NUROBA-637891 format. One line per 2 residues: their letters; for each residue x, y, z of C-alpha. Coordinates in steps of 0.25 Angstrom, whole numbers, plus 5000, padded with zeros to 4 digits. Example, Ala and Ser with C-alpha at 12.3 -4.5 7.8 and 13.67 -1.06 7.14 Angstrom:
REM residues 2
as	5049/4982/5031  5055/4996/5029
END
This chain:
REM residues 658
mt	5000/5000/5000  5006/5013/4996
fd	5003/5026/5004  5004/5040/4998
rk	5003/5051/5009  5003/5062/4999
ni	5002/5075/5007  4997/5068/5020
td	5005/5073/5033  5010/5063/5043
dq	4999/5068/5053  4988/5065/5042
ll	4995/5051/5040  4994/5048/5055
dl	4980/5053/5056  4976/5043/5045
yk	4983/5032/5053  4975/5035/5065
ri	4963/5036/5058  4965/5022/5051
lk	4971/5015/5064  4959/5019/5073
pr	4948/5011/5065  4957/4999/5064
li	4960/4998/5079  4945/5000/5082
ee	4942/4989/5072  4952/4980/5078
km	4945/4982/5092  4932/4980/5086
li	4936/4966/5081  4940/4962/5095
li	4927/4967/5100  4919/4959/5089
rq	4927/4946/5094  4923/4949/5108
gk	4909/4951/5105  4909/4965/5110
vs	4904/4971/5096  4894/4964/5088
kw	4898/4968/5073  4909/4975/5066
fs	4912/4979/5052  4927/4980/5050
gi	4934/4990/5042  4948/4984/5044
gq	4956/4986/5031  4948/4997/5026
ea	4950/5008/5036  4958/5017/5027
is	4946/5021/5019  4937/5026/5031
vg	4949/5033/5037  4953/5040/5024
vt	4939/5045/5021  4937/5050/5035
av	4951/5057/5036  4948/5064/5023
ld	4934/5069/5025  4931/5081/5035
sd	4924/5078/5048  4911/5084/5043
ey	4911/5076/5030  4901/5064/5030
il	4906/5050/5029  4897/5038/5027
pm	4904/5026/5031  4901/5011/5032
hr	4904/4998/5040  4919/4999/5039
nl	4922/5013/5040  4926/5014/5055
gv	4937/5024/5051  4926/5034/5047
ft	4921/5034/5061  4934/5034/5068
gr	4939/5045/5058  4928/5054/5062
di	4933/5053/5077  4920/5046/5082
pl	4923/5043/5097  4926/5028/5097
yr	4917/5025/5109  4905/5030/5100
lf	4909/5020/5089  4910/5008/5099
sq	4897/5012/5105  4891/5012/5091
wq	4896/4998/5088  4891/4993/5101
gk	4877/4999/5099  4878/5009/5111
an	4873/5023/5113  4886/5030/5111
gf	4886/5025/5096  4879/5032/5085
tk	4866/5024/5083  4861/5021/5097
gr	4863/5006/5095  4854/5006/5083
dr	4864/5003/5072  4877/4997/5073
sf	4892/4998/5068  4894/5009/5058
hf	4879/5011/5055  4879/5025/5060
gt	4882/5039/5057  4885/5052/5065
qq	4883/5066/5060  4894/5071/5071
yk	4905/5063/5063  4898/5064/5049
ii	4897/5049/5047  4885/5043/5041
gm	4884/5029/5044  4880/5018/5035
is	4867/5009/5034  4869/4994/5030
hl	4863/4996/5017  4876/5004/5013
gp	4872/5011/5000  4863/5022/5005
ql	4874/5029/5013  4880/5032/4999
gv	4868/5040/4996  4869/5047/5010
ad	4883/5052/5006  4877/5058/4994
gi	4867/5066/5002  4877/5070/5012
al	4886/5075/5000  4874/5082/4994
an	4872/5090/5006  4887/5094/5007
kl	4886/5098/4992  4873/5106/4995
kk	4881/5113/5007  4893/5115/4998
ng	4902/5111/5009  4912/5103/5001
kv	4910/5091/5010  4913/5076/5005
ta	4905/5064/5010  4911/5050/5010
vf	4903/5037/5010  4908/5023/5011
tg	4903/5010/5005  4908/4997/5002
eg	4910/4990/4989  4897/4982/4992
at	4888/4993/4993  4892/4999/4979
se	4883/4988/4973  4871/4995/4980
gd	4862/5004/4973  4864/5015/4983
fh	4879/5016/4979  4876/5019/4965
ea	4865/5029/4968  4873/5036/4978
ln	4885/5037/4968  4876/5042/4957
ia	4870/5053/4965  4883/5058/4970
av	4889/5058/4956  4876/5065/4950
we	4876/5075/4962  4891/5077/4963
lp	4891/5074/4978  4904/5074/4986
vl	4904/5060/4991  4916/5050/4992
fv	4910/5036/4990  4919/5027/4997
ie	4919/5012/4993  4926/5003/5002
nn	4929/4991/4993  4933/4981/5003
gy	4931/4969/4995  4919/4963/5001
gl	4904/4966/5003  4903/4957/5016
st	4908/4945/5009  4905/4948/4994
pt	4918/4952/4986  4918/4963/4977
ne	4918/4954/4964  4904/4950/4968
qy	4900/4965/4971  4904/4972/4958
rc	4910/4970/4945  4917/4983/4942
en	4932/4983/4945  4932/4995/4955
la	4920/5001/4962  4926/5015/4960
dk	4922/5012/4945  4908/5014/4949
gk	4910/5029/4950  4912/5030/4936
gy	4898/5027/4933  4893/5038/4941
gm	4903/5048/4936  4910/5048/4949
es	4925/5049/4953  4930/5037/4959
hi	4943/5031/4965  4949/5018/4969
vd	4957/5019/4982  4965/5010/4991
gn	4956/5009/5003  4967/5004/5012
ni	4977/5015/5009  4973/5026/5019
le	4982/5037/5012  4976/5034/4998
vf	4962/5035/5004  4965/5048/5011
nl	4973/5055/5000  4962/5052/4989
ls	4951/5056/4998  4958/5069/5002
el	4959/5072/4987  4945/5069/4984
ka	4939/5076/4996  4946/5089/4992
sm	4942/5087/4977  4927/5084/4981
ke	4926/5097/4989  4930/5105/4976
np	4922/5096/4967  4911/5088/4974
rp	4909/5075/4968  4907/5060/4972
vl	4919/5051/4972  4919/5035/4973
le	4930/5029/4980  4933/5014/4980
fk	4942/5010/4991  4949/4997/4989
tf	4950/4990/5003  4947/4977/5010
rm	4939/4973/5022  4948/4964/5031
rg	4936/4960/5040  4923/4954/5037
he	4911/4962/5033  4908/4962/5048
ea	4916/4954/5058  4906/4942/5059
sg	4907/4940/5043  4922/4937/5043
tk	4930/4937/5030  4931/4922/5026
yv	4925/4926/5012  4938/4934/5009
pq	4950/4927/5003  4962/4927/5012
el	4971/4932/5002  4962/4945/5001
md	4963/4947/5016  4978/4946/5015
lw	4979/4955/5004  4971/4966/5010
ai	4977/4964/5024  4990/4969/5018
kd	4983/4982/5014  4978/4985/5028
pv	4976/5000/5028  4980/5002/5042
en	4993/4994/5043  4998/4999/5029
yr	4996/5014/5033  5003/5011/5047
ky	5014/5005/5039  5015/5017/5030
lt	5015/5027/5041  5025/5020/5049
en	5035/5018/5037  5034/5032/5034
gv	5037/5037/5048  5023/5043/5050
ls	5018/5033/5061  5027/5029/5072
vd	5026/5016/5079  5024/5023/5092
fd	5013/5032/5087  5006/5020/5080
aa	5006/5013/5094  5001/5025/5101
lh	4990/5027/5091  4985/5013/5092
ae	4985/5014/5107  4977/5027/5106
ik	4966/5022/5097  4965/5009/5105
kd	4963/5016/5118  4952/5024/5111
id	4946/5012/5106  4946/5005/5120
es	4941/5017/5127  4930/5019/5117
la	4926/5005/5118  4926/5005/5133
ia	4916/5017/5132  4907/5010/5122
na	4907/4997/5131  4904/5005/5143
ep	4892/5011/5136  4879/5004/5140
ei	4871/4997/5130  4860/5004/5123
ea	4846/5003/5130  4834/5003/5121
tl	4825/5015/5122  4812/5014/5114
se	4810/5029/5114  4824/5032/5109
el	4823/5021/5098  4809/5027/5093
nd	4813/5041/5094  4826/5040/5086
iy	4819/5034/5073  4817/5049/5069
kp	4825/5061/5071  4817/5070/5081
yv	4809/5081/5073  4800/5091/5079
fe	4789/5095/5069  4790/5109/5065
qv	4776/5114/5063  4775/5125/5052
nr	4760/5129/5051  4754/5131/5037
se	4750/5145/5032  4736/5150/5029
ek	4739/5152/5014  4736/5139/5006
en	4736/5134/4992  4728/5123/4985
ir	4739/5113/4981  4741/5099/4977
fi	4748/5088/4985  4760/5089/4975
da	4761/5104/4977  4761/5102/4992
is	4773/5093/4991  4780/5102/4982
ts	4778/5114/4991  4782/5107/5003
lr	4795/5103/4997  4798/5117/4992
qs	4795/5124/5005  4803/5114/5013
me	4815/5116/5004  4813/5131/5006
rh	4812/5128/5021  4824/5118/5022
en	4836/5123/5014  4843/5110/5017
sv	4833/5102/5010  4835/5094/4997
im	4825/5087/4988  4830/5075/4980
gq	4823/5066/4969  4822/5062/4955
di	4818/5073/4945  4815/5083/4956
ae	4823/5094/4952  4820/5101/4939
yg	4810/5091/4935  4802/5093/4948
ga	4800/5079/4952  4791/5068/4946
fk	4779/5075/4952  4785/5090/4950
it	4785/5092/4965  4799/5099/4965
dg	4796/5106/4952  4803/5120/4954
fv	4812/5116/4966  4825/5116/4958
aq	4822/5131/4955  4820/5134/4969
fg	4829/5125/4977  4840/5122/4967
ke	4845/5108/4962  4854/5107/4975
rv	4841/5105/4983  4832/5098/4973
in	4840/5087/4968  4837/5077/4956
tp	4842/5063/4960  4846/5051/4952
ic	4836/5039/4953  4842/5033/4965
es	4832/5034/4977  4841/5027/4987
av	4853/5036/4986  4844/5049/4985
vs	4837/5045/4999  4851/5042/5005
ag	4856/5055/5000  4844/5061/5007
mg	4849/5055/5020  4863/5061/5017
ls	4857/5075/5015  4850/5074/5028
in	4863/5069/5035  4870/5082/5029
gy	4859/5092/5033  4849/5092/5022
kt	4834/5088/5021  4831/5079/5009
iv	4818/5077/5002  4819/5065/4992
em	4808/5063/4982  4805/5049/4977
qf	4800/5051/4963  4790/5040/4967
ad	4788/5033/4981  4790/5020/4974
fv	4804/5024/4971  4808/5025/4985
st	4811/5010/4985  4824/5013/4979
gf	4827/5022/4991  4821/5013/5001
np	4834/5009/5008  4839/5023/5012
iv	4825/5027/5017  4822/5015/5026
nl	4837/5012/5030  4843/5025/5030
la	4834/5037/5032  4824/5029/5041
ks	4835/5024/5050  4846/5035/5051
hy	4840/5043/5063  4837/5030/5071
rw	4851/5024/5068  4860/5037/5071
le	4850/5049/5073  4853/5054/5059
ka	4841/5061/5053  4836/5058/5038
dv	4830/5071/5034  4824/5065/5021
vv	4810/5066/5015  4807/5056/5004
rm	4795/5060/4996  4787/5049/4990
pc	4777/5051/4979  4769/5039/4980
gg	4755/5032/4978  4746/5026/4967
gt	4734/5031/4960  4742/5036/4948
qa	4744/5023/4940  4759/5024/4942
gp	4761/5009/4944  4769/5001/4954
fh	4782/5010/4954  4776/5024/4956
sq	4763/5022/4964  4767/5015/4978
tn	4764/5022/4991  4775/5015/4999
ea	4774/5022/5013  4774/5009/5020
wf	4788/5006/5016  4793/5018/5025
tk	4782/5018/5036  4789/5005/5041
tp	4802/5011/5042  4806/5018/5055
gl	4813/5031/5053  4805/5036/5041
kv	4793/5046/5041  4782/5044/5031
vy	4773/5055/5026  4761/5053/5017
pa	4752/5065/5015  4739/5065/5007
fp	4736/5080/5006  4744/5092/5001
yd	4743/5099/5014  4749/5087/5022
ak	4759/5085/5011  4766/5098/5012
gl	4766/5099/5027  4771/5085/5029
ln	4782/5086/5019  4787/5099/5025
ts	4787/5091/5038  4794/5079/5032
in	4805/5088/5027  4807/5095/5040
dp	4808/5081/5047  4822/5076/5048
np	4817/5062/5047  4815/5054/5034
vl	4801/5055/5028  4794/5048/5017
ff	4784/5058/5011  4774/5051/5002
eh	4767/5059/4992  4755/5052/4984
kq	4757/5055/4970  4742/5055/4967
ly	4740/5066/4977  4750/5075/4971
rs	4741/5082/4961  4727/5078/4965
vy	4726/5083/4979  4725/5098/4982
qe	4724/5105/4996  4725/5119/5002
vp	4740/5119/5007  4747/5130/5015
td	4757/5137/5006  4768/5139/5016
yy	4776/5128/5023  4770/5120/5034
ti	4772/5107/5041  4763/5095/5046
pl	4768/5085/5056  4771/5071/5052
gk	4764/5060/5059  4750/5067/5060
aa	4738/5062/5052  4727/5070/5047
ll	4712/5067/5050  4705/5071/5037
ke	4691/5066/5041  4685/5063/5054
gn	4674/5052/5056  4670/5041/5066
qv	4668/5029/5058  4682/5025/5053
ti	4697/5030/5052  4703/5031/5038
is	4718/5031/5039  4726/5035/5026
fg	4737/5043/5020  4741/5048/5006
aa	4731/5046/4994  4723/5037/5002
vh	4718/5048/5011  4712/5054/4998
wa	4706/5041/4994  4700/5040/5008
ld	4694/5054/5008  4688/5051/4995
al	4681/5039/5000  4676/5046/5012
tk	4670/5057/5003  4663/5046/4995
np	4658/5039/5008  4654/5051/5017
ei	4646/5041/5026  4660/5036/5031
sa	4665/5044/5044  4680/5043/5044
dl	4692/5048/5050  4702/5050/5039
ld	4716/5050/5044  4727/5054/5034
lr	4740/5049/5040  4749/5059/5032
tl	4761/5053/5040  4764/5038/5040
qp	4776/5039/5049  4775/5045/5059
ld	4760/5040/5060  4749/5047/5067
te	4744/5035/5075  4737/5045/5085
ai	4728/5050/5074  4726/5036/5069
fa	4722/5030/5083  4713/5042/5086
sv	4705/5040/5074  4704/5025/5075
kk	4700/5026/5089  4689/5036/5085
tg	4683/5028/5073  4686/5014/5077
rv	4688/5010/5062  4700/5012/5053
ii	4704/5010/5039  4718/5013/5034
yq	4719/5017/5019  4733/5017/5012
ed	4737/5017/4997  4749/5007/5000
sm	4746/4992/4999  4741/4986/5011
fg	4751/4976/5017  4762/4983/5024
gi	4756/4997/5022  4755/5007/5033
as	4740/5004/5035  4744/4991/5041
di	4752/4997/5052  4742/5008/5055
sa	4732/4997/5056  4740/4989/5066
mi	4743/5002/5074  4728/5004/5075
me	4725/4990/5079  4735/4990/5090
nc	4731/5004/5095  4716/5006/5092
fk	4711/4991/5092  4700/4994/5103
yl	4695/5006/5095  4693/4998/5082
da	4679/4994/5077  4685/4987/5065
pv	4698/4982/5060  4708/4992/5054
kr	4706/4992/5039  4717/4995/5029
va	4715/4999/5014  4727/4999/5005
sl	4731/4996/4991  4733/4982/4986
dt	4745/4974/4990  4751/4975/4976
pi	4760/4985/4969  4752/4997/4964
pf	4748/4995/4949  4748/5004/4937
tk	4735/5003/4930  4723/5011/4936
al	4714/4999/4938  4725/4992/4945
ed	4729/5004/4953  4715/5007/4957
qy	4714/4993/4962  4727/4993/4970
lp	4724/5006/4977  4714/5005/4989
kg	4704/5016/4985  4694/5007/4980
rf	4694/4998/4992  4694/5009/5003
vi	4679/5012/5004  4675/4998/5004
dl	4685/4995/5015  4681/5007/5023
kq	4666/5003/5023  4669/4989/5027
ll	4677/4994/5039  4665/5003/5043
ey	4656/4991/5042  4664/4982/5050
END
């Protein structure tokens, strides 16, 4: 291994040695603790420390790094107190996740480290969002994100690289090519000779680097960082290295040929660098021994602190309270001046007024800029807010949602428009595994609203007509809003954008241009989690939301003899159970009316809640009315049969006759 110090001073050389030695000594201690049964799991980075150390040494302390399992050098390089790392690994309170997640699955704003999730790929898109925020701030900062060679096969990898290239984002994409994805060798993972070659397909600068040579890593990254500050752009870096331990300690390395282990043992990044410094008179034996003693003392003292820390005691209230970031609703009262507008106009006005109110807000989506979006909701926004804040995206929903998380991390509010709610399936992973869980895992907000044009009745077929709210009401950490009227749509969307938690905001397409209402012209807010009682009666409670509310109103108009409470939920998560139970206790009968198919829909959960909490008040079984348990068809006759409109009155009258 050849080292080239270039213009690096002796002090810098020694600093790099301290940085690379510390994670190695911690690793050696962790292997002992694993054998002693004092730590349950460990993902070793022995053999590839030079990459983490080099990246962290080059970046400023306020530049974000997104590491993975084997990047202990990032955490030590940011000078996180070791006792906190030991507490994290032991699942104790002085860690970063309150015992809710393990090993390196955490982040910390204090040290500008954003931890991984096991799905790997989404963190690349998060880096895009962080870098986009830096670009909007014009602060010249660089973001570094780590991935392994295995994750380069994930769609999120390609989406994130494409976005970074198109938007010219200052991101260092760090691939640690360590030979194996768990036990799968590289020749079973990809066919190109070098992963760096993938950068060419995205018009991206790329480099192949000896990941075991700390000076090669440090020198190249120093040059790139200076260059990227003047010329913001993404760079793909393939670091050739090797994992000397198992994927995690329990898996071992029996699948690795011994000659390969022997070959890479010779390339040990720590031992080779120590030898270079010693031979060149930079590192003395005495200083090396003193440094070892100092680090080992820190390790032992920190471990003692963590060991003395009591085990976490489960507290129900704390668990439930940490699902969402605390948010105090800001009541902004409506003005007296009103205008008669459509549902679609209410959405557009809300977005416009919210972006005026929040200068740190960004809206992203396909065709939303000059074209104004598929439904023309953002028509004219570019002229008012500029293309920096109204951003056309490539067709890559997963990375766009992840980028929204990155923007949130770096101080922005993000509104993501799904062109159709159906398309959210390709962005499902980061919504349910990243946005929803971030605050619970390590108290990081996800200030992202995902707008969801949804629903049938327009003969758009199986891929453009779903109302898929139940995909998300099931997921703790998400809020789900589904208004039926322009007034509610505007006020609730304003509140959703104010709320620092992730919100899925459903907008029924059939209502866009068919429903009008008198709506205040000024900005106002409506609290989430409050249902609206549209009609009052004493025979039955009708619970509904979205377009089905209008279908219920039409049914009651045509059947005036029916005396019903009609409850428009407006918000599905949080759910106004107080209003539901109060109405059911009054009427004694309840029918839940949803457009979604029956099985697994939210009507089933509401029905169960009513049975559990209001059983003694019921005069009849809870009734659910929903669409067929099939995909939604295209032809009008088939779609009419699928939707529940033709069955509702029949079921309602049967309930009243029970």
